[in-house]
N, C-alpha and C positions, 0 to 999 in steps of 0.2 A: 589568316582570316580573323578579323576582329569582331565580326558580327555573324550571326547565323539566322537562318529562317527555316526552322524544322518543318513547318507546314505552309502551304499556300492555298488560297482559294482560287479555283479555276472556273471561270464562267463560260460554259460550253453551250453552243447552239445544238440542241438535241433533235429538233425538227423545226421547220419553218415557223417563225414567230414564237418560239419557245426557247428561252435561255435558262439554264439550271446551274446552280453553284455546287461544286465538288471540292471537299477538303482533301488535299493530297499531300503526302510527305514531299519535302523539297530538300534534297541532299546538298551539301556544300559543293562548290565547283572543283572539278578535277583539273589537271594541267591544261592550260589553254582556254579555259572557260571563265565566264563571268556569271555571278548571280546578280540579277537585275531586278529592281522594283520600278514598275511603270510610274511615270509622273503624269504624262499627257499622251493621249492617243487619238488620232483622227479616224473617222469612219469613212472608208473607201467605198466606191460603187461596187467593187467585187464583194465586200462584206454584205452589202445590201442585197445582192443577188442571192446569196446563200440564205440570208435572214428571211427574205420574202419568198424563197422557193422558186425564183425565176430562172435559176440555172437549169440546164438540162437534167432531167430526173436521175439518170444513171450517174452523172457527176456528183449530184447532191448525195446520193446514197453511199458513194465511195468516201465522201469527206466527213459526213456526220457520224458521231458527235465531234465537234471541233470548237476550240476557242478562237474567236474572230480577232480582228485588228492586227495590222502589220505596219502602221505608220505611227511613229511616236518618239518620245524622249523618256529615258529611264535613268535611275540613279544606281550606281555601282554599290551593291551591298557587301559583296565578298569577291575575292579574286583567287583564281587557281595559280598554280606554279607557272612561272615563265610569262606572266602577264604584266604589261607595263602600266595598265590602268590602276587607279588608286580608289580605295573606298571613299564614297561620297561624291565622286566625280559624276557629272551628267554626260550621258552619251546618247547618240542616235544609233540604235541597232539597225543594221541592214537586214531586211527580212529574207534576202536571197542568200542561202548558204550553199555554195557550189559543191559539186561532187567530191572534190579532193578534201574538203573539210567535213562534209556530211557523211561520207562513206570512204574514209581513208583505207579501209581494208580492200575495197574494190578499185580504188583510184589512188594508189600510194604516191604518185608524183604527178607534176604537170604534164610530163610526156605521156603518162598513162591515163590521163583524164579523158572525159567525154570529148567528142569532136568539137564542141563549142569552147571548152575550157583549155584544151591543149594549145601549145604555141602555134600561132597562125590561125587559130579558130575564130569563130564569130565573137567570142567573149563570154566571160562567166555570167553575164546577165542573160545569156541565152542557154545556160546549162540545161542539159537534157536529163540529168539524173540527180539533181540536188534536192534540197528542202527549201520550202518557202513558207514563212509564217502565215497562218490562217488559210493555207491552201492544202498542203499535205501533212503539215504538223501544226500543233497548237500555236495560236498567235499570242498577242500581248494582253488579251483579256484575262489576266491573272494577277494576283497580288505579288508574285515573284516568279521568275523563270530563269533557266540557264541559257546562256547564249555564247557562241564562240567569240573570243576577243578579236579574232581576225576579221570578224564581220560587224565591227562597231567603230564609230568615229566619235571622238571627244568633241564636245561643244567648245568653241572659242569663248573666252570669258565675256566678250561683248555681245554674244548672241543669246537672247532670252529664250527660255523654254517655250513661251507663248508663240514664237515664230519658228523655233526649231522643230516644232511638231509637223511643220509642212515640208521638212527636209526630203523625205522619201518621194512624195509626188513631184516636188520641184526637181529633184535629182533625175527622175525619170524623164521629165520634160527636157532637161539639159542633155540627157543621153540621146533623145530624139533629135534635138537641134544639131548635135554633133554628127548625126548620121547624114544630114542633108547639107550642112555647112552653107547656109544661105548668105548672100551678100547683104550688106546693110541697106541697100537701096531697093531690095526686092519688094514685091507685093505679096501679102499673106492673107490666107483665109483660115479662120479658126472656127471649126464646127463644134458648137456646144458652149454654153455659158455657165457650166458647173465649175467646180474647183479646178479641174485639170485645164479647162479652157482658160480660166482666169489666170492660172499660173503660167500658161503658155504665153499669153499676152504680156505678162510681167517679165518673163524671161526674155522675150524679144526686145523689150525696152531696156532691160538691165544689161544684156550681153551685146546687143547690136546697136542700141540707141535708135531703134525704129520709131518713126513718127506715127502719130495716131491715124493719119490719112492713108497709111500703108497697110492697115489691118482692117479687114471686114470680119465681124464676129456674128455668127448666127446663134439663135437660142430662143427660149421661151421665158415667160414670166418677166418680161422686160420692165413691167411696171414696178416690180420689186427689185430688179437687178441692174437697171440702167446706170445707177450711180456708181456701181462697182467698176465699170469700164469707162466712166466719164473721163475724157482726156487721154484715153489709152487706145481706143478702137472705135470703129463705126458699127453700132449695133443694128442688125437686121433680123427679120423673122427667120424661123427655122428653114423655110424653103429658099432663103436668099432674097426673094422679093425684088422690088424695083431698086432697092439700095445696092444690090450686088450686080444688077443686070449690066451696068456699064463696064464691069470688070470681067465679064464672061470671056474666057479664053485668054486672060491676061494675068492670072495669078501664078506666081512662081512656086510657092510652097503652100500646101493645104495641110492642116492638122485636124485629124478626126479625133474628137475628144468625147464622144457620146457612147458609141457601141450599142450593144443590146438590140432591141427590136427596131431601133432607128437606123441601124448600120447601113441597110440597103439604101435608104434615102440620103444619108450623109455622104456615102461613097459616090453615089450617082451625081450629087451636086459637086463634089470635089472633082470628079472626072470632067464634068461640064465646064467648070470654072478654070481649071489648070491650063496654062499655055502649053504649046508643044515643047516637050522636054522637061515639063514641070515635075515636081516631086510631091508625093503625099506621105505623111507620117500617120500611122494608125496607132493611137494610144488606147482606143476603146474596142475591146473584142466583142464580136457578136456571139450569140448562143446557138448558132446553126449556120448552115451553108447559105450563101448569098448569090443572087443573080445581079450582075451589073454589066454595063456595055463594054465588053472586052475589045470590040472593034475600035471604039474611041481611044481606049488605052493604048492599043497597038498603033493606031494611026497617028496619035500624038507623041508616041515614044515616052509615055509616062512611067515613072518609077514609084511603086508603092512599097513602103518600108514599115514593118511592124516593130513596135518598141513599147514594152510596158514594165521593164526593169532597168536598174541602173548599176553602175560599178561604184566601188568605194570612192574613187576620185570624183565622181559626180556628186556624191554626198558631201565631200569636203568642199567642193565648189559651191554647192547650194548653201552650206553653212557660212561660207565666206561672203556670199552675196547678201545673206540675211543680216550680216553684221554691218552692212553699209546703210547709213541712215536713209538715203534716197530710196533704196530697195525695201528697207524695213517698212516704210510708210505704205508702199504699194502692197506688200505681203499682208498687211493688216486687212486689206480688202478681201483676201482669199479665205478669211475665217468667218464662219457663221456667227450671228450675233448672240447665240445662246450656247452655253457650255453645260455639261452634265457631270456632277460628282457621282462616282460609282462606289457604292458601299454594299449594294445588294444586286441580285440578278434582275430585280424589277427596275433598278436604276439604269442598268445597261439596256434593258428592253425599251425603256422610255426614250433613251438616246437614239437607239436604232430606229424606232418608229418616227421620231421627229426628223431624223436625217432622211428617211424615206418619203415623208409627206410634205416637207417644208417647201415653200416657194422662194424664200430668200436664197441668195447665192452663198458660196463659200463652204469650207469644210467644217462639219460638226465635230467638236472636240470633247473627249471625255477626260475627266480629272480623276486621278487614282490616289 
């Protein structure tokens, strides 16, 4: 280890709309760990639910106090034994730390892992007893933090930090696409024009070469966001409106990218729009139980698949895509026009409040 960070400032949400700074010792990395310094971090909708107190109250009480942010790029400050990364290298930490890494005493091998992580299971992105940054352990809102080397991916030299900050959400979109394996000539419905919706549209173009007339995208604030999807998709209002009526019952794959209180409306629209045998991918979780027309789901033979985490190979693929000039130009559209340098708790609070109230599209990014 050539450098050390004896103390770190940890910015924790202690109650909704209140972020406080804590000075804490930061030991050097033990075998298998990296000491990382955040460079850039994106503000996810899940961060905003905690920040605004819109998560279910019992869930909030279990999580707070907690450092938010789980999307980002970090610099390697020091490495533990047996780690192949080098000091000064830029990496994308995967926020998902599966059970075999998070709790090796309880899950000493893949064969003894949770049902999701063991061979033949659903996959480590569905781990039932791991850690996830900014969910059940502190996230990246720290000046330094320890992270397993096995849960990090190095940036290719040609991928800039400015775009690599989108790796985690783009990787999640790629994981969702993999679940449905749509053909290139399919018709798509993207519900929501926030960052995840924008990245879904970009991923469809980058991986399948989908044409703009194959994608209908619902959303709001189109006066501020229409340019983001110009030449990529057909924008319509949140309820689908007349623009989507001609595709009713003809959509092959629908992507729910909103979640929260709008989930019942978006799922109902997806069920209505999907063709018989169609598939829906749910990226956005609700905060409570929902009612929707199961009769139509059954009658149409629809498949609804949940996906909000990715595997390391999805991270690598996202970084590879970001290094392609044609994709890089599109990814710039998924970034909000304003960035926030974080030096104090107030700076992070300002960034969170902006991300919550802004009408422009794209991910809000914090600089560290």
